[in-house]
C-alpha positions in Angstrom: 114.3 162.8 99.1 115.4 159.2 99.5 116.0 158.0 103.0 117.1 154.7 104.4 116.3 153.9 108.1 117.9 151.2 110.1 116.3 150.3 113.5 118.1 148.5 116.3 117.1 144.9 117.0 115.1 145.8 120.1 111.4 146.4 119.5 110.7 150.0 120.3 107.4 151.7 120.6 106.8 155.4 120.0 107.3 156.3 123.7 110.6 154.4 123.7 111.8 156.5 120.9 111.3 159.7 122.8 112.3 158.5 126.3 115.7 157.8 127.7 116.4 154.6 129.5 114.2 153.9 132.5 115.1 155.5 135.7 118.6 154.6 136.8 121.2 156.2 138.9 118.6 158.3 140.5 117.8 160.2 137.4 114.3 161.2 136.4 113.1 160.1 132.9 113.8 162.9 130.4 112.0 163.5 127.2 113.1 165.3 124.0 110.5 166.6 121.5 111.4 166.1 117.9 110.9 169.0 115.6 107.7 169.1 113.6 108.1 167.7 110.1 104.7 167.9 108.3 104.0 165.2 105.8 102.9 166.0 102.3 99.2 165.7 101.5 98.3 162.2 100.5 101.3 160.7 102.2 101.0 157.8 104.7 104.5 158.4 106.1 105.0 159.2 109.8 108.1 161.3 109.1 108.8 163.6 106.2 110.9 166.6 105.5 110.9 169.4 103.0 114.7 169.4 102.6 117.1 166.4 102.4 118.2 165.0 105.7 121.8 164.2 106.4 121.5 162.7 109.9 124.2 160.1 110.4 123.1 158.8 113.8 121.1 159.5 116.9 122.9 158.4 120.1 120.4 159.5 122.7 117.7 162.0 123.3 118.1 164.7 125.9 121.5 165.4 127.6 123.0 163.6 130.5 126.5 162.4 131.0 125.3 159.8 133.4 123.6 157.8 130.7 125.9 155.2 129.2 126.3 155.3 125.4 123.7 153.3 123.5 123.6 151.7 120.1 122.0 154.2 117.8 118.3 153.8 117.5 118.2 155.2 114.0 120.7 155.6 111.2 119.4 157.9 108.5 121.0 158.6 105.2 119.4 160.8 102.6 120.0 161.9 99.1 118.2 164.1 96.7 116.2 162.3 94.0 118.0 163.9 91.2 121.4 162.6 92.3 122.8 159.8 90.1 123.8 157.6 93.1 122.1 157.5 96.5 124.1 157.5 99.7 122.8 154.0 100.5 123.9 151.4 98.1 120.7 149.4 98.8 118.6 152.2 97.3 118.7 152.5 93.5 117.7 155.6 91.5 116.6 155.5 87.8 119.4 156.4 85.5 118.1 159.3 83.3 120.8 158.9 80.8 120.0 155.2 80.3 116.3 156.1 79.8 116.9 158.9 77.3 119.6 157.0 75.3 117.2 154.8 73.4 114.8 157.7 72.7 117.6 159.8 71.2 118.7 156.8 69.1 115.2 156.2 67.7 114.7 159.9 67.2 118.0 160.1 65.1 116.9 157.1 63.1 113.5 158.7 62.4 115.0 162.1 61.3 117.5 160.4 59.0 114.9 158.1 57.6 112.6 161.0 56.8 115.3 163.1 55.2 116.6 160.3 53.0 113.0 159.5 51.9 112.4 163.0 50.8 115.5 163.0 48.6 114.5 159.6 47.2 111.0 160.7 46.3 112.3 163.8 44.5 114.7 161.9 42.3 112.3 159.0 41.8 109.7 161.3 40.4 112.2 163.0 38.1 113.2 159.6 36.7 109.6 158.5 36.2 108.7 161.7 34.5 111.5 161.3 32.1 111.7 157.6 31.8 108.3 156.0 32.7 109.2 152.4 33.4 108.3 151.8 37.0 109.1 148.0 36.9 112.6 148.7 35.7 113.1 151.5 38.1 112.0 149.3 41.0 114.4 146.6 39.9 117.3 149.0 39.7 116.5 150.3 43.3 116.7 146.8 44.7 119.8 146.0 42.6 121.7 149.0 43.9 121.0 148.1 47.5 122.0 144.5 47.0 125.2 145.5 45.3 126.1 148.0 48.1 125.6 145.4 50.8 127.5 142.6 48.9 130.5 144.9 48.5 130.3 145.9 52.1 130.4 142.3 53.2 133.2 141.4 50.9 135.3 144.4 52.0 134.3 143.7 55.7 132.9 147.2 56.0 129.9 145.5 57.5 129.8 142.1 59.2 128.1 139.5 56.9 125.0 137.9 58.5 125.0 134.3 59.5 121.9 132.8 57.9 120.5 129.3 57.3 117.7 127.8 55.2 115.1 128.5 57.9 116.0 132.2 57.9 115.5 132.4 54.1 112.2 130.5 54.4 110.9 133.0 57.0 112.2 135.9 54.9 110.3 134.7 51.8 106.8 136.1 52.7 108.4 139.3 53.8 110.2 139.6 50.4 106.9 138.9 48.5 105.1 141.7 50.4 108.0 144.0 50.0 108.3 143.5 46.3 104.5 144.0 45.8 104.5 147.2 47.9 107.6 148.6 46.3 106.4 148.1 42.7 102.8 149.3 43.5 104.1 152.5 45.0 106.4 153.2 42.1 103.6 152.5 39.6 101.4 154.9 41.6 104.0 157.7 41.5 104.5 157.2 37.7 100.8 158.0 37.2 100.0 160.7 39.8 101.7 163.4 41.8 104.0 162.4 44.6 101.9 164.3 47.1 98.8 162.4 46.1 100.5 159.0 46.4 101.7 159.9 49.9 98.3 161.3 50.9 96.7 158.0 50.1 99.6 156.1 51.7 99.0 158.1 54.9 96.1 155.7 55.5 98.6 152.9 56.3 97.8 152.9 60.1 94.2 152.0 59.2 95.4 149.0 57.2 97.7 148.1 60.0 94.9 148.1 62.6 92.5 146.2 60.4 95.0 143.6 59.5 96.1 143.2 63.1 92.5 143.0 64.3 91.0 140.6 61.9 93.9 138.5 60.8 96.1 138.5 63.9 93.3 138.7 66.5 94.7 141.7 68.3 92.4 144.2 70.0 92.8 147.9 70.4 91.2 150.6 72.6 88.1 152.4 71.3 90.0 155.7 70.7 92.3 153.8 68.3 89.4 152.8 66.1 87.9 156.2 66.3 91.1 157.8 65.1 90.8 155.8 61.9 87.7 157.8 60.9 89.5 161.1 60.1 92.4 159.1 58.5 90.1 157.3 56.1 87.8 160.3 55.6 90.7 162.7 54.9 92.2 160.3 52.3 88.8 159.9 50.7 88.3 163.7 50.5 91.8 164.2 49.0 91.2 161.5 46.4 87.8 162.9 45.3 89.2 166.4 44.9 92.5 165.4 43.2 92.9 167.4 40.0 94.9 164.7 38.2 93.2 161.7 39.6 94.2 158.4 38.0 92.7 155.0 39.1 95.9 153.1 38.5 97.8 155.6 40.6 95.1 155.4 43.3 95.0 151.6 43.4 98.8 151.4 43.3 99.0 153.4 46.5 96.2 151.3 48.2 97.9 148.0 47.3 101.2 149.4 48.5 99.6 150.3 51.9 98.3 146.7 52.4 101.5 145.1 51.2 103.8 147.2 53.5 101.6 146.5 56.5 102.1 142.8 55.9 105.8 143.4 55.3 106.2 145.2 58.6 104.4 142.6 60.6 106.2 139.7 59.0 109.5 141.5 59.4 109.1 142.1 63.1 108.2 138.5 63.6 111.2 137.3 61.5 113.6 139.7 63.2 112.8 138.2 66.6 114.9 135.3 67.8 117.7 135.6 65.3 121.1 137.4 65.4 120.6 139.3 62.1 120.6 143.0 62.6 118.1 145.3 61.0 120.6 146.6 58.5 121.6 143.1 57.4 118.0 141.9 57.5 117.0 144.5 55.0 120.0 143.7 52.8 118.9 140.0 52.6 115.4 141.2 51.9 116.6 143.3 49.0 118.5 140.4 47.5 115.6 138.0 47.7 113.1 140.7 46.5 115.4 141.4 43.5 115.4 137.7 42.6 111.6 137.7 42.7 111.1 140.9 40.8 113.5 140.4 37.8 111.3 137.9 35.9 108.2 139.9 36.4 109.8 143.1 35.3 111.1 141.4 32.1 107.6 140.0 31.4 105.7 143.2 32.0 108.0 145.7 30.3 110.9 143.9 28.7 114.4 144.9 27.4 113.1 146.2 24.0 110.9 148.8 25.6 113.6 149.7 28.1 116.2 150.3 25.3 113.9 152.4 23.0 112.7 154.4 25.9 116.2 155.0 27.2 117.3 156.5 23.8 114.4 158.9 23.8 114.7 160.0 27.4 118.5 160.4 27.1 118.1 162.6 24.0 115.6 164.8 25.9 117.2 165.0 29.3 120.8 164.4 28.7 123.5 162.6 30.8 121.9 163.9 34.1 119.3 161.2 33.6 122.0 158.7 34.6 122.7 160.6 37.8 119.0 160.7 38.6 118.8 156.9 38.2 121.8 156.4 40.4 120.6 158.8 43.1 117.1 157.4 43.3 118.4 153.8 43.6 121.0 154.6 46.2 118.7 156.8 48.4 116.0 154.2 48.2 118.3 151.6 49.7 119.6 154.1 52.4 116.2 155.2 53.6 114.9 151.7 53.8 118.0 150.5 55.6 117.6 153.2 58.2 113.9 152.4 58.5 114.7 148.8 59.2 117.2 149.9 61.9 114.3 151.7 63.4 112.0 148.7 63.1 114.6 146.8 65.0 113.8 149.0 68.0 110.1 149.6 67.8 106.8 147.8 67.1 105.1 147.6 63.7 102.3 150.0 64.7 104.8 152.6 65.9 106.7 152.1 62.7 103.5 152.8 60.7 102.9 155.9 62.7 106.5 157.1 62.0 106.1 156.2 58.4 102.9 158.3 58.2 104.4 161.3 59.9 107.3 161.1 57.4 104.8 161.7 54.6 104.2 165.2 55.8 107.7 166.3 54.8 107.4 164.3 51.6 104.1 165.9 50.6 105.1 169.5 51.4 108.5 169.2 49.7 107.1 167.6 46.6 104.4 170.2 46.2 107.1 173.0 46.5 109.7 171.4 44.2 107.3 170.1 41.5 104.9 173.0 41.9 102.0 170.6 42.1 98.6 172.4 41.8 96.4 171.7 44.8 92.9 172.8 45.7 92.0 174.0 49.2 89.6 171.1 49.6 92.3 168.7 48.6 94.7 170.3 51.1 92.0 170.0 53.8 91.6 166.3 53.1 95.3 165.8 53.5 95.3 167.8 56.7 92.5 165.8 58.2 94.2 162.5 57.3 97.5 163.7 58.9 95.5 164.9 62.0 93.9 161.5 62.2 97.3 160.0 62.3 98.2 162.3 65.1 95.1 161.2 67.1 96.0 157.6 66.3 99.5 158.0 67.7 98.1 159.6 70.9 95.5 156.9 71.3 98.3 154.3 71.0 
């Protein structure tokens, strides 16, 4: 119950509230006892009620026509707490719709982000199994996203961002971290199962906390540090018991963790104070990362290996290999674009938690689709790592 009380300008004590005007016209003072309204336990209020009050005014206590009308001692208006607007305009109630709106928006972003990521990982692994050139595959993913956004800007489907030289300077370290993380993750998935890569990458919150603590000087509660123990322990157990363990695949996932933590932190700092939306921010990031990656991809693999490998893979797989390449490139851009729209609304650590929970769906779906053999101990390690992530999110 919300109640506003207006008292007359005269200072009144408790006896004055219960007593009529002093003896006049030969009348004896009269008293009126108010009904008992017990206050809830722990309340310091004098008056309370179990049901909403709708008292508009109190003219006088008792009954006597001889008493001249007085200015109301109290004006009381009341409204239930679940009403959208109180009766008194001076009393404001929280708007539940306004509070739940952002939560629903972020929830929608997270669900879309996870679904698109699952589709990307499936097609990405199919491409890497048939055409094992992770540097070229990474380049094509960035090229597809850059092309999509450039066409959207030209056709005015999306509003082009207004950038300057300072913006691109601040974006450069983000692009470096993004390029390293993207290539390292793709190299990892070309060597090991998708499930194993994502089990190792579920340790990203640990990297996020350590980087934030020792490089940025941030401190966290003790439960946050304790939650890192099952995350690190579960990842280690899963790595030791992996049937198809590969050191390049393992190191690729670890490097990707570290690089993406830096990317998320730099991105959050770069997105503050400018008018570029999360969608356009990632589009600019893709363009700059593509420019950085092309020379390295040519140096590491080169057009000759790409051409010879393409002929062999196309002969074995057929034209559907082209569709796989297009699908993995487009879905890579879409899921990252949605993730940056999420990052526009949340903190880097929350982003890392959402990124880790996303891996549950990726791990399960990849095991089912690719029929990846997994030992019980390996599954236990993955479960411990994911449970550690849950404890981490609760501690945060």
